[in-house]
N, C-alpha and C positions, 0 to 999 in steps of 0.2 A: 319600638315605633320610631324613635329618633333616628336609629341607624338606617331603617328603610327610607326615610325621608332624605337622609344625607346621600345615600347611594343613588336614589332617584335624581336628586339635584345634580350630583356629579355626572351621572349618565347624560342628563340633558345638556350640561355644559360641554361635555366631550363631544356629543353629537353636533352641537352648534358650531364648535370649532372645526370639526371635520367637514361640516357642510360649507364652511367658508374657505375650505382648502383650495378651491379653484380660483379664488380671488387673490391669492398670494403669488405674484409673479416676480417681484423683486427679491433680492437676497434678504433685505431687511424685513420684508413682509413674511418671507418663509421662516426666518428666525423667530419673529414674534409669534407666528402661528405655532411653531414647535414649542415655544415657551408656554403658550396658553394651554395647549393640549397636554404637555408634560406636567405642568403645574396642577391641572385638574385631575389628571390620572394619578399623580403622586399623592394628592390630598385624599382622593377616594381610597387608594390602597392604604395610606397611613391611617385613615379613620377606622380601618378594620383591625388595627393592632392595639393591644393594650386595653385599659379601662380607666374610667375616671379622668383625672388630669393627665395621666399618661397618654390617653387617646388624643387629647388636645395637642400635646407636644408631638406625638407621632404624626398627626395630621399636618401640623405646621412644617415639620421636618420633611415629610413626604412632598409637600407642595414646593418647598424650596429646592430640594434635590431634583424633583421632576422638572422644574423650570430650567435648571441648569442643564440637565441631561437633554431635555427636549430641544433647547436652543442649539446645543452642540450637534445633535443628530440632524436637525433640520438644515444646518449649514453645510453638511457633507454631501 
């Protein structure tokens, strides 16, 4: 049950970021948008790995890694 709620929340967050995609016209705005989308996606994917406290660590690591990658991809 918790996993479904987490996936739904991550999906809503990703869709909200994508919906705001048209608003990012400056390089800083695009980078921030990439970081938000990457972080939400990384957290969602990380939450699907492991169990117990390992899942919490994987979620955090996925969020951090997704934020870094998303920011770098958005600036290219």
